[in-house]
N, C-alpha and C positions, 0 to 999 in steps of 0.2 A: 504494499500500500503506499502510496505516496502523500506527503503532506504539502500544503500550500500556505504561503503567507497572505497577509491581507491584500497586497496588491494584486496577486494573482486571483484571489477568490472574488475580489470585486469585479474584475475584468470578465469573469465566468458569469457572474450574477447581473451585472449592470450594463446595458448598451450605452457606452460612453462615445458619442460621436467624435470627440477629440482623440480618443485612443483606439479606433477601430481595429488597427492592425494588432495591438495587444489583446483586444477582445477576441479576435480569430485564433491567435495563437495560443491564448489561455483555454479557449474552448476546446480547440484541437487536442491540446494536452490532456484535458479533463477526460475527454472521450477515450483517449488511448489508455490512460490510468485506470478508468473504470470506477474506482472509488478513491475518494480524496479525505485524508484525515484533516479535521479542523479543529485547532485547539481552542481553548476557552478564550485565550487572549485574543486570537484572531476573530473569534466570534464577537467580542466587546469592541475591538477595533473596526470591524465591519459596521456595526451599528453606528459608530461615531463617523465613520466616512460618509454613509448612506445620508446621516443627518447634516454633518458639517459641510462636507464637499458637494454633495448631490442635491442637498435642500429636500430630501424625500420627507412626506410627512409620515406621521406614525403608522398610519393604516398601510402605507405603501413599505414601510420598514418591516412591519409584521407579516406582511404577505411574502416577502423574501425569507424572513426567518422561518416561516412555516414551510416553505417550500424546501429550504434546507433540512428541516425535520423530516418531512415527507418523502424525500428523494433519497433513494439507496445509494446514490452516487456520493453522498456525504455521510462520512462517519464522523460524528460529533464527539469530542471528548466529554467524557461523563454527561451522557445523553440524558439520564434522569434529571440531572441538575439544570441542563439546558431546557428541558420540558417545564420544570417548575418555574424557572426564570422567565420563559416566554409567556407562560400563564399569568404570572404577576405583572408582567410588562403589558399585556393586553388588557387587563382588567383594573390596573391602577395608574395613577399619573406619577410614575417614577422612571428613573433611567435604567436601561436595560443591565448596566454594569451593576447597579445596586441590587437588582433582581438575582443576578447571578452571584452576588456576595451572600445574599441571603440564602440562596439555594445551597452554597458550599457550607455554610455555617450550619444550616439545618442538618445537613447530612452528617457533620461531625457533632451534632447535638450541642452546639454554642450558642448562646445568646447573643445578640448584636446590638451594640450602643453606637450612637451616632449623635453628632451635633446637627445633622442635616434634617430640618423639619419634613421634607418631603420623603427621604427615605424612611423616616420614623413612621409613616402612614402604613407600612407594610406589617403584616403580623409577625410577631416575634421580634420586632425591632423596636428599641427602646430609645427615646430621646434622652440623651445625658444633659442633666441640668444641675 
């Protein structure tokens, strides 16, 4: 199995008219590889890039994240954590990275404390005051 960094994953998933050559190269590579390993840090960076660089709205980002979850071409690191993070991201007004932090901590049975009011809206996350 091959792993991809964020730049390659973005080119596979996003039609970027400014980078169509890289889009074609990345998609050919993905097709040949068959299945691609996507680390959690790449998952987080992907969401950041879709928001910051491509200005995709949350529903568009969720659509891409669901596609990765449902497509067997992507082998997601800690898939159960990804699923939990995606669920919280879909249902709450919080960042995907925070959702993944919660999922990781939940699996380790750790409580989460934060100074971030938005993050503290998630279950099992406590605002430190």
